[in-house]
Wavefront OBJ file of the C-alpha trace (Angstrom):
o trace
v 100.921 104.318 84.072
v 104.298 105.952 83.770
v 104.497 109.767 83.487
v 105.898 109.519 79.971
v 102.864 107.510 78.890
v 100.529 110.067 80.404
v 102.167 112.832 78.405
v 102.062 110.834 75.161
v 98.386 109.940 75.314
v 97.410 113.534 74.877
v 95.479 116.325 76.478
v 92.362 115.886 74.358
v 90.595 114.032 77.154
v 91.112 116.918 79.534
v 89.021 119.494 77.710
v 86.258 116.992 77.067
v 86.415 115.793 80.645
v 85.937 119.239 82.112
v 82.856 119.712 79.963
v 81.348 116.448 81.120
v 82.197 116.469 84.828
v 79.002 118.210 86.002
v 76.754 115.512 84.476
v 74.215 114.126 86.912
v 74.578 110.601 88.181
v 72.332 107.918 86.639
v 68.928 107.698 88.246
v 69.124 103.898 88.364
v 71.140 103.837 91.579
v 69.254 106.302 93.716
v 70.090 104.501 96.948
v 73.768 105.202 96.420
v 74.819 108.828 96.718
v 77.843 110.981 97.477
v 76.460 112.658 100.567
v 79.169 112.316 103.206
v 81.497 110.335 100.918
v 85.268 110.603 101.328
v 87.571 109.700 98.439
v 90.832 108.344 99.853
v 92.864 108.799 96.668
v 92.588 111.543 94.034
v 95.054 113.224 91.661
v 94.708 116.875 90.703
v 96.454 119.802 89.143
v 98.737 121.583 89.294
v 101.144 118.728 88.709
v 104.254 117.976 86.693
v 102.169 115.693 84.451
v 98.823 116.631 82.842
v 95.791 116.376 85.089
v 92.140 116.674 84.133
v 91.205 119.256 86.754
v 92.872 121.629 89.204
v 92.558 121.126 92.940
v 90.279 124.092 93.621
v 87.829 123.194 90.846
v 87.811 119.591 92.008
v 87.063 120.664 95.566
v 84.150 122.824 94.368
v 82.679 119.952 92.366
v 83.042 117.505 95.241
v 81.441 119.921 97.650
v 78.568 120.540 95.234
v 77.931 116.779 95.163
v 77.742 116.634 98.952
v 81.051 114.870 99.559
v 82.705 115.214 102.943
v 86.225 115.301 101.599
v 89.176 113.657 99.887
v 92.892 113.021 100.054
v 94.832 114.852 97.352
v 97.905 112.964 96.186
v 100.963 113.835 94.120
v 103.725 111.365 93.288
v 106.438 114.026 93.286
v 105.399 116.901 95.569
v 104.104 117.403 99.099
v 100.395 118.359 99.001
v 99.993 119.671 102.562
v 100.356 123.319 101.470
v 98.097 122.780 98.464
v 95.186 121.528 100.539
v 95.679 124.358 103.046
v 95.220 126.926 100.274
v 92.316 125.084 98.630
v 90.507 124.835 101.962
v 90.698 128.625 102.177
v 89.212 128.959 98.702
v 86.574 126.252 99.167
v 85.482 126.124 102.804
v 83.195 123.357 103.912
v 85.020 120.356 102.487
v 87.671 118.334 104.343
v 90.824 118.043 102.264
v 94.027 116.326 103.359
v 97.395 115.834 101.715
v 100.687 114.139 102.290
v 104.069 113.239 100.891
v 105.284 110.355 98.744
v 108.758 108.957 99.316
v 109.806 109.023 95.679
v 113.066 110.307 94.198
v 111.740 113.862 93.808
v 111.833 114.265 97.606
v 115.030 112.274 98.014
v 113.512 108.837 98.506
v 112.983 107.746 102.112
v 113.359 111.182 103.666
v 112.417 111.659 107.299
v 113.320 115.356 107.200
v 110.847 115.968 104.375
v 108.161 114.110 106.332
v 108.845 116.259 109.392
v 108.286 119.436 107.391
v 105.117 118.033 105.817
v 103.757 117.233 109.266
v 104.627 120.719 110.520
v 102.960 122.538 107.599
v 100.503 125.224 108.681
v 96.964 123.921 109.060
v 97.893 120.380 110.044
v 96.323 118.947 106.890
v 99.384 116.937 105.850
v 98.399 113.484 107.088
v 99.632 110.799 104.702
v 103.100 109.310 104.283
v 103.184 107.133 101.174
v 106.081 104.758 100.713
v 107.568 105.055 97.191
v 105.190 104.701 94.266
v 106.530 105.166 90.720
v 110.086 105.091 92.071
v 109.652 101.993 94.198
v 111.878 99.069 93.298
v 108.767 97.067 92.473
v 107.337 99.702 90.137
v 110.594 100.304 88.290
v 111.299 96.609 87.776
v 107.680 95.818 86.849
v 107.899 98.463 84.130
v 111.244 96.967 82.958
v 112.936 100.218 83.850
v 116.666 100.590 84.263
v 116.750 103.811 86.255
v 117.289 104.367 89.975
v 114.691 103.293 92.485
v 113.859 103.687 96.175
v 114.120 100.399 98.101
v 112.221 99.717 101.308
v 113.693 96.288 102.078
v 116.953 94.440 101.573
v 117.615 90.749 102.089
v 114.145 90.274 103.532
v 114.477 93.038 106.124
v 112.936 96.495 106.261
v 115.543 99.199 105.815
v 116.436 101.426 108.802
v 115.144 104.581 107.118
v 111.682 103.071 106.773
v 111.732 102.019 110.417
v 112.618 105.597 111.365
v 109.597 106.802 109.400
v 107.413 104.372 111.314
v 108.700 105.634 114.652
v 108.040 109.238 113.636
v 104.518 108.362 112.538
v 103.882 106.580 115.823
v 104.975 109.733 117.674
v 102.531 111.781 115.563
v 99.371 109.653 115.687
v 97.415 111.890 113.313
v 99.636 110.586 110.500
v 98.792 107.643 108.249
v 101.339 105.224 106.800
v 100.462 104.079 103.275
v 102.355 101.323 101.538
v 102.746 102.842 98.055
v 103.710 100.596 95.133
v 105.976 98.119 96.911
v 105.583 94.367 96.355
v 102.768 92.418 97.960
v 105.315 90.612 100.125
v 106.831 93.920 101.219
v 103.361 95.245 102.046
v 102.799 92.327 104.412
v 106.210 92.915 106.042
v 105.719 96.676 106.385
v 102.195 96.417 107.769
v 103.201 93.754 110.289
v 106.182 95.786 111.505
v 104.086 98.951 111.709
v 101.527 97.044 113.758
v 104.204 95.736 116.105
v 105.531 99.266 116.558
v 102.094 100.542 117.508
v 101.133 102.684 114.521
v 97.463 103.600 114.747
v 96.682 104.320 111.096
v 97.896 102.065 108.259
v 96.467 101.808 104.752
v 97.506 99.435 101.967
v 97.635 101.499 98.774
v 95.430 100.048 95.976
v 96.229 96.518 97.071
v 94.962 94.669 93.992
v 96.132 97.166 91.369
v 99.270 96.932 89.298
v 102.094 96.668 90.358
v 101.148 95.611 93.920
v 98.803 92.750 92.959
v 98.077 91.380 96.412
v 96.289 88.079 96.800
v 93.356 87.653 99.138
v 95.318 85.800 101.893
v 97.909 88.593 101.875
v 95.198 91.251 102.186
v 93.586 89.284 104.991
v 96.921 89.144 106.789
v 97.400 92.908 106.439
v 93.859 93.549 107.654
v 94.547 91.279 110.606
v 97.472 93.543 111.479
v 95.143 96.531 111.605
v 95.509 97.941 108.100
v 92.718 99.214 105.919
v 92.829 97.790 102.399
v 92.315 100.379 99.659
v 90.405 99.600 96.464
v 90.532 102.118 93.611
v 88.222 102.593 90.650
v 90.990 103.557 88.238
v 92.422 100.032 88.230
v 89.206 98.739 86.632
v 89.069 101.320 83.824
v 90.518 101.628 80.326
v 93.017 102.131 78.856
v 94.772 99.685 81.222
v 92.337 97.810 83.478
v 94.101 95.521 85.958
v 91.159 94.023 87.817
v 87.385 93.836 87.571
v 84.638 95.015 89.874
v 83.767 91.343 90.387
v 87.354 90.719 91.560
v 86.949 93.542 94.056
v 83.648 92.243 95.400
v 85.112 88.779 95.924
v 88.063 90.237 97.826
v 85.964 92.654 99.880
v 83.729 89.837 101.046
v 86.724 87.666 101.951
v 88.497 90.473 103.847
v 85.375 92.027 105.333
v 84.013 95.465 104.317
v 84.939 96.755 107.760
v 88.594 96.578 106.672
v 88.196 98.267 103.264
v 88.332 101.851 102.003
v 87.466 103.220 98.582
v 89.422 105.652 96.462
v 88.960 106.759 92.891
v 92.661 107.210 91.952
v 91.267 109.437 89.213
v 92.450 112.697 87.728
v 94.540 111.496 84.820
v 93.747 112.863 81.379
v 93.553 109.326 79.969
v 90.628 108.300 82.202
v 87.247 108.073 80.456
v 85.663 111.539 80.903
v 82.485 110.290 82.545
v 84.590 108.404 85.090
v 86.333 111.481 86.441
v 85.997 112.542 90.061
v 83.637 113.201 91.742
v 81.195 111.460 89.417
v 83.692 108.650 88.988
v 83.623 107.951 92.713
v 79.832 107.713 92.556
v 80.113 105.389 89.552
v 82.486 103.193 91.588
v 80.020 102.994 94.468
v 77.189 102.168 92.068
v 79.237 99.493 90.300
v 80.032 97.754 93.580
v 76.374 97.838 94.571
v 75.304 96.469 91.187
v 77.857 93.661 91.565
v 76.341 92.590 94.868
v 77.735 94.742 97.678
v 74.939 96.059 99.878
v 74.240 99.774 100.162
v 75.291 99.580 103.808
v 78.636 97.979 102.939
v 79.326 100.426 100.115
v 78.544 103.345 102.398
v 80.761 101.912 105.101
v 83.717 101.668 102.721
v 83.084 105.078 101.122
v 81.852 107.149 104.055
v 82.805 105.593 107.392
v 86.064 103.679 107.044
v 87.989 106.506 105.330
v 87.182 108.735 108.268
v 88.282 106.093 110.763
v 91.454 105.423 108.767
v 92.335 109.100 109.148
v 91.463 109.150 112.840
v 88.683 111.706 112.334
v 85.322 111.872 114.046
v 82.510 110.179 112.065
l 1 2 3 4 5 6 7 8 9 10 11 12 13 14 15 16 17 18 19 20 21 22 23 24 25 26 27 28 29 30 31 32 33 34 35 36 37 38 39 40 41 42 43 44 45 46 47 48 49 50 51 52 53 54 55 56 57 58 59 60 61 62 63 64 65 66 67 68 69 70 71 72 73 74 75 76 77 78 79 80 81 82 83 84 85 86 87 88 89 90 91 92 93 94 95 96 97 98 99 100 101 102 103 104 105 106 107 108 109 110 111 112 113 114 115 116 117 118 119 120 121 122 123 124 125 126 127 128 129 130 131 132 133 134 135 136 137 138 139 140 141 142 143 144 145 146 147 148 149 150 151 152 153 154 155 156 157 158 159 160 161 162 163 164 165 166 167 168 169 170 171 172 173 174 175 176 177 178 179 180 181 182 183 184 185 186 187 188 189 190 191 192 193 194 195 196 197 198 199 200 201 202 203 204 205 206 207 208 209 210 211 212 213 214 215 216 217 218 219 220 221 222 223 224 225 226 227 228 229 230 231 232 233 234 235 236 237 238 239 240 241 242 243 244 245 246 247 248 249 250 251 252 253 254 255 256 257 258 259 260 261 262 263 264 265 266 267 268 269 270 271 272 273 274 275 276 277 278 279 280 281 282 283 284 285 286 287 288 289 290 291 292 293 294 295 296 297 298 299 300 301 302 303 304 305 306 307 308 309 310 311 312
């Protein structure tokens, strides 16, 4: 959803959401729980668009549910400093941030990535290729504004290759593919693999506007990438895929190559779906649709840690 749409759909959800967030999870899925879970993709305030909950309150809720941690994302601002400060306020939960290569930071900007990596604390770990400002996102939304390309004439642009080389030299960093096309994802992941990057994640592979097909996800997984699946893409007001679609893809790719993220935090998300309870609802939905408890736990608790290069 574009930022302008987020603003237009109102803040009414936000107040209701904050009231409902502490609700207990349904008792019908007692085998699935948040203990040790790690959400690979959350959105939080403060932000330049409305968010349902601020970062410190979100961290407190997640910690109270027994979660190990989460990655805090912003489309327009570096979150490495944010997670440093929230960790001080809420010790005992592992928070990480990063930087998205959108227009707000100058597009593909190695210098900005260098400063993110050097931020005090060392909690800036993720480099997302462009999201809302990617060529794919802008054209998919029938936009006419500027965009940030990552390829030209079937070749990856030099600036993106420079990012890859920097990430390789700093192996704690993770390259994420952002909102580029499915074909570009395959190209980027393959090149990153050839260059020896240790940590690669395909950002919400099946969600709009990426829309990867199963063979493409299998190819990316074969090149060492983790494939991210996010709950938000299955929810109103704009569901793109179904839980059944996810289960089919996860089985074809192999749960060992998949990570879960909520991609929640927007004020238009259904209140009961908001993080951290939304992440639990995602895990429960996958289990109900046929994924085993062991596979759900692997995707929600083990693989995110491995994707970040942390100790299980």
